[in-house]
C-alpha positions as CSV (number, residue, x, y, z in Angstrom):
1,M,38.6,4.4,-1.1
2,A,35.6,6.9,-0.8
3,A,32.1,5.6,-1.4
4,K,30.7,6.5,-4.8
5,G,27.1,7.1,-5.7
6,P,24.2,8.4,-3.7
7,T,23.2,7.0,-0.3
8,E,19.6,8.3,-0.4
9,V,17.0,8.7,-3.1
10,P,16.3,12.4,-3.9
11,A,12.9,13.8,-4.6
12,M,12.3,13.7,-8.4
13,T,9.7,15.4,-10.4
14,T,10.4,14.3,-14.0
15,D,11.1,11.1,-15.8
16,E,14.4,12.6,-17.0
17,E,15.5,13.1,-13.3
18,A,14.6,9.5,-12.6
19,E,16.4,8.2,-15.6
20,A,19.5,10.1,-14.7
21,F,19.4,8.9,-11.1
22,L,19.1,5.3,-12.2
23,E,22.2,5.6,-14.5
24,Q,24.4,6.1,-11.4
25,D,26.2,3.5,-9.3
26,L,23.5,2.7,-6.7
27,S,25.4,0.1,-4.7
28,N,25.7,2.5,-1.7
29,L,22.0,3.3,-1.6
30,D,20.4,2.9,1.9
31,F,17.5,0.6,1.4
32,T,16.4,0.7,5.1
33,K,14.1,3.7,4.3
34,F,12.4,2.0,1.4
35,K,8.8,0.9,1.8
36,P,7.1,-2.1,0.0
37,M,4.8,-1.0,-2.8
38,R,1.9,-2.7,-4.3
39,F,0.7,-2.3,-7.8
40,E,-3.0,-2.7,-8.6
41,L,-3.2,-4.3,-12.0
42,Q,-6.7,-5.7,-12.0
43,P,-9.4,-3.5,-13.4
44,K,-12.0,-2.4,-10.9
45,G,-15.4,-2.6,-12.6
46,E,-17.6,-3.5,-9.7
47,R,-19.0,-1.1,-7.1
48,V,-20.0,-1.6,-3.5
49,N,-22.3,0.8,-1.5
50,M,-22.3,0.4,2.3
51,R,-23.4,2.4,5.3
52,L,-20.8,2.9,8.1
53,P,-20.9,4.8,11.4
54,K,-19.3,8.2,10.9
55,S,-16.7,7.4,13.6
56,L,-15.5,4.3,11.7
57,L,-15.3,6.1,8.3
58,D,-13.4,9.0,10.0
59,E,-10.9,6.5,11.4
60,V,-10.5,4.8,8.0
61,R,-9.9,8.1,6.3
62,A,-7.4,9.2,9.0
63,R,-5.4,5.9,8.7
64,A,-5.5,6.1,4.9
65,M,-4.2,9.7,5.0
66,R,-1.3,8.6,7.3
67,E,-0.4,6.0,4.8
68,G,-0.8,8.4,1.9
69,I,-3.4,6.5,0.0
70,P,-7.1,7.1,-0.9
71,Y,-9.5,5.7,1.7
72,Q,-11.2,3.5,-0.8
73,R,-7.9,1.8,-1.5
74,Y,-7.4,1.4,2.3
75,I,-10.7,-0.3,2.5
76,R,-9.9,-2.6,-0.4
77,R,-6.5,-3.5,1.1
78,A,-8.3,-4.4,4.4
79,L,-10.7,-6.6,2.6
80,E,-7.9,-8.3,0.6
81,A,-5.9,-8.9,3.8
82,A,-8.9,-10.4,5.5
83,L,-9.5,-12.8,2.6
84,A,-5.8,-13.7,2.4
85,E,-6.1,-15.4,5.9
86,P,-7.6,-18.9,6.1
87,A,-11.3,-18.9,6.5
88,P,-12.4,-19.9,10.0
89,K,-14.2,-23.2,10.4
90,V,-17.9,-22.8,10.8
91,R,-19.5,-24.9,13.5
92,R,-23.1,-25.8,12.8
93,R,-25.4,-26.5,15.6
94,K,-27.6,-29.6,15.5
95,A,-31.3,-29.0,15.1
96,G,-33.5,-29.9,18.0
């Protein structure tokens, strides 16, 4: 029996195209090309202003562009990833 339904997700530009695509049998869809996606639901009301070396900011912008996201979001993700790891133990030196 021949496979029914699409094996890849086509480029869609309208909600109607997306709805029509989702109404098909998608059991043969190749999920190996899918990428995880994060949704940002929290409001962003606070601002941060920092000075960085031009070379660092250029690299951040280049990596963000490769991932297809704004560089501010790339920086926020890097901060979130750093804070998701357990904090290192701080060793205090004895005075004197």
